[in-house]
C-alpha positions in Angstrom: -12.4 20.1 5.3 -14.1 16.7 5.6 -12.1 13.4 5.3 -14.4 11.3 3.0 -13.7 7.6 2.7 -13.7 6.5 -0.9 -14.3 2.8 -1.6 -11.5 1.1 -3.5 -11.2 -2.3 -5.1 -7.5 -3.4 -5.3 -7.7 -6.6 -7.3 -10.3 -8.1 -5.0 -9.2 -6.3 -1.9 -12.0 -4.0 -0.7 -10.8 -1.0 1.3 -11.6 2.7 1.7 -9.2 5.6 1.4 -9.4 9.2 2.4 -7.2 12.2 2.8 -6.3 13.3 6.3 -6.1 17.1 6.4 -3.6 18.9 8.5 -6.2 21.5 9.6 -9.9 21.5 9.8 -10.4 24.7 7.7 -8.6 26.5 4.9 -9.0 30.2 4.0 -8.3 31.4 0.5 -8.2 35.0 -0.8 -10.6 36.0 -3.5 -8.0 35.6 -6.3 -7.1 32.1 -5.0 -3.4 33.0 -4.9 -2.9 33.1 -1.1 -4.2 30.7 1.6 -4.0 29.9 5.3 -5.1 27.2 7.6 -7.6 27.7 10.4 -8.9 25.8 13.4 -12.2 25.9 15.1 -11.3 28.7 17.5 -10.1 30.8 14.6 -13.4 30.4 12.8 -15.3 31.8 15.8 -13.6 35.1 15.3 -14.5 35.4 11.6 -17.2 37.7 10.3 -19.4 36.5 7.5 -22.3 37.3 5.3 -24.3 35.0 3.0 -21.5 34.7 0.5 -18.2 34.6 2.4 -16.3 34.8 5.7 -13.6 37.3 6.6 -11.1 36.1 9.2 -8.3 37.9 11.0 -4.7 37.0 10.1 -3.7 34.8 13.0 -1.6 32.3 11.0 1.0 32.6 8.2 -0.3 33.4 4.7 1.1 31.0 2.1 1.5 32.0 -1.5 0.5 29.5 -4.2 3.5 27.6 -5.6 4.4 24.2 -7.1 5.1 23.0 -3.5 1.8 24.2 -2.1 -0.1 22.0 0.4 -2.2 19.2 -0.7 -5.4 20.8 0.6 -4.9 23.9 -1.5 -3.9 22.0 -4.6 -7.0 19.8 -4.5 -9.3 22.8 -4.0 -7.6 25.1 -6.6 -6.8 22.5 -9.3 -7.6 18.9 -8.4 -5.6 16.3 -10.3 -4.2 12.8 -9.7 -0.8 14.3 -9.3 -1.9 16.3 -6.4 -3.0 13.2 -4.5 0.7 12.1 -4.2 1.3 15.1 -2.0 -1.5 14.2 0.4 -1.6 12.2 3.6 -3.6 9.3 2.2 -5.0 6.8 4.8 -6.5 3.4 4.3 -9.3 1.8 6.3 -11.4 -1.4 6.1 -14.6 0.7 6.4 -17.1 -0.3 3.8 -20.2 1.6 4.8 -21.7 4.4 2.7 -20.9 7.8 4.1 -23.2 10.9 4.4 -21.9 14.2 5.9 -24.1 17.3 6.3 -22.6 20.5 5.0 -23.9 23.4 7.0 -22.4 26.0 4.6 -24.6 25.0 1.6 -27.2 23.0 3.5 -26.4 20.0 1.5 -24.8 16.5 1.8 -21.4 15.2 1.0 -21.7 11.5 0.2 -19.5 8.5 -0.7 -21.1 5.3 -1.9 -19.7 1.8 -2.3 -22.0 1.1 -5.3 -24.2 3.1 -7.6 -27.6 3.6 -6.2 -30.9 5.1 -7.3 -32.1 8.1 -5.3 -35.9 8.9 -5.2 -36.5 12.7 -4.9 -40.0 13.7 -4.0 -41.2 17.3 -4.2 -44.6 19.1 -4.4 -44.7 18.8 -8.2 -43.7 15.2 -8.5 -41.0 12.5 -8.2 -37.6 12.1 -9.8 -35.0 9.3 -9.8 -31.4 10.2 -9.8 -28.4 7.8 -10.0 -25.7 8.5 -7.4 -22.2 7.4 -8.2 -19.0 7.4 -6.2 -18.6 10.6 -4.2 -20.2 14.0 -4.6 -22.4 16.7 -3.1 -26.2 16.6 -3.1 -28.4 19.6 -2.4 -32.2 19.5 -2.6 -34.9 22.0 -3.4 -36.6 23.5 -0.4 -39.3 21.1 1.0 -38.1 18.2 -1.0 -37.3 14.8 0.3 -34.7 12.2 -0.9 -35.1 8.5 -0.2 -32.0 6.4 -0.4 -32.2 2.7 0.7 -33.4 3.1 4.4 -32.3 6.8 4.7 -34.5 9.8 4.2 -33.2 13.4 3.7 -35.5 16.3 4.0 -34.7 19.9 2.9 -36.8 22.2 5.1 -35.3 25.4 3.8 -32.8 26.6 1.3 -30.0 29.1 1.5 -30.6 31.2 -1.6 -31.2 28.1 -3.7 -34.4 27.0 -5.4 -32.9 24.2 -7.5 -31.4 20.8 -6.9 -27.7 20.7 -7.1 -25.5 17.7 -7.8 -21.8 17.8 -7.9 -19.6 14.8 -8.8 -15.9 15.6 -9.1 -14.1 14.7 -12.3 -11.2 13.4 -10.3 -11.5 10.8 -7.7 -8.9 9.4 -5.3 -7.6 6.2 -6.9 -4.6 4.9 -5.0 -3.9 2.1 -7.4 -2.8 4.8 -9.8 -0.7 6.5 -7.2 1.0 3.3 -6.4 0.6 0.4 -8.9 2.3 -2.0 -6.5 -0.2 -1.2 -3.7 -2.3 -4.4 -4.1 0.9 -6.5 -3.6 1.9 -4.4 -0.6 -1.6 -4.6 1.0 -1.7 -8.4 0.4 1.7 -8.7 2.1 1.1 -6.2 5.0 -2.5 -6.6 6.1 -2.3 -10.3 7.1 0.7 -9.5 9.3 -1.1 -6.8 11.2 -2.7 -7.4 14.6 -6.5 -7.2 15.2 -6.4 -3.5 16.0 -5.4 -2.8 12.4 -8.3 -4.8 11.1 -10.9 -2.8 13.0 -13.2 -0.8 10.8 -12.5 2.5 12.5 -8.7 2.2 12.3 -6.8 4.2 9.7 -3.5 3.1 8.2 -1.6 5.7 6.2 0.2 4.7 3.0 3.6 5.7 4.5 3.0 3.1 7.3 2.1 0.5 4.7 5.2 1.3 2.8 7.3 1.1 5.9 5.9 -2.3 6.9 6.3 -3.5 3.3 9.9 -2.5 3.3 10.5 -4.2 6.6 8.8 -7.4 5.5 10.7 -7.5 2.2 13.9 -6.8 4.0 13.2 -9.7 6.5 12.3 -12.0 3.6 15.5 -11.0 1.7 17.5 -11.7 4.8 15.9 -15.1 5.3 16.6 -15.9 1.6 20.2 -14.7 1.9 20.6 -16.9 5.1 19.0 -19.8 3.3 21.2 -19.3 0.2 24.3 -19.0 2.5 23.4 -22.2 4.3 22.9 -24.0 0.9 26.2 -22.6 -0.3 28.0 -23.8 2.8 26.5 -27.2 2.5 27.4 -27.4 -1.2 31.0 -26.3 -0.5 31.2 -28.9 2.3 29.9 -31.6 -0.1 32.4 -30.6 -2.8 35.3 -30.7 -0.3 34.1 -34.1 0.9 34.0 -35.4 -2.6 37.5 -34.1 -3.3 38.7 -35.6 0.0 37.2 -38.9 -1.0 38.9 -38.8 -4.4 42.2 -37.9 -2.8 42.0 -40.7 -0.3 41.1 -43.2 -3.1 44.1 -42.0 -5.1 46.4 -42.3 -2.1 45.0 -45.8 -1.4 45.6 -46.9 -5.0 49.1 -45.5 -5.0 49.9 -47.3 -1.8 48.5 -50.5 -3.1 50.6 -50.2 -6.3 53.7 -49.4 -4.2 53.1 -52.5 -2.0 52.6 -54.6 -5.1 55.9 -53.5 -6.6 57.7 -54.1 -3.3 56.3 -57.7 -3.2 57.5 -58.2 -6.7 61.0 -57.0 -5.9 61.1 -59.3 -2.8 59.8 -62.2 -4.8 62.3 -62.0 -7.8 65.6 -63.2 -6.0 63.8 -66.2 -4.6 62.7 -67.2 -8.1 66.3 -66.9 -9.4 67.7 -69.1 -6.6 65.1 -71.7 -7.2 65.9 -71.8 -10.9 69.6 -72.2 -10.3 69.0 -75.1 -7.8 66.8 -76.9 -10.4 69.5 -76.6 -13.0 72.2 -78.0 -10.8 70.1 -81.0 -9.9 69.5 -81.7 -13.6 73.3 -81.7 -14.3 74.0 -84.2 -11.6 
């Protein structure tokens, strides 16, 4: 199994995604109902002919079910739903990728953009448009020219025709997670330089974890800000009420003092009036 980076455009964010397999090889029985994973050492003990390999049972055999592993589901019945069960990783790598497949003597490719491929054979030349990701196998003694890369097929393995395979389903993580552009925008700027290196892989679970962490921190900051604003507003209201209370008390005291002065002033005025009346009688 070959992890193949697939270019993605997430609303202007250019990244590449691939599936990180648990094992390097997967073995499936002829009815595609049972499978097992193998490593490099296991493969050395397999016997094979031109059509298939037969390997000893060193690992557990897994029967196909709805909870089958991602690798088996993609091989048996690829769909967008299957991708959600896979270990999907993201990288900043933007280069085209070509991987030689020894089993079919062909090439596994992934391209950023559609490109024209010139195929030259003994009987003439042909132009083919390569798109996205797929497999290319040439006729024997043919050569393919792609940009500054040349691919020559010296011999075939039981094949005398060209073979192109482009899967009908491609890894599109924006469908897996519609909020991924928002998460990548938030998470990637906060990462250190090691995460921005072309060779570094970041799995989607890590992005989700960092996104949750950042949103939680943001929510905490907002809550703290709102709490601070709430405290200041409460303090301001209390100060206003205190000011009103002080003003009312001041006015009441002033009214009380005025009434006291009036009461003190009234007997003096009576005495003065009586004295004036006596003087007039005399």
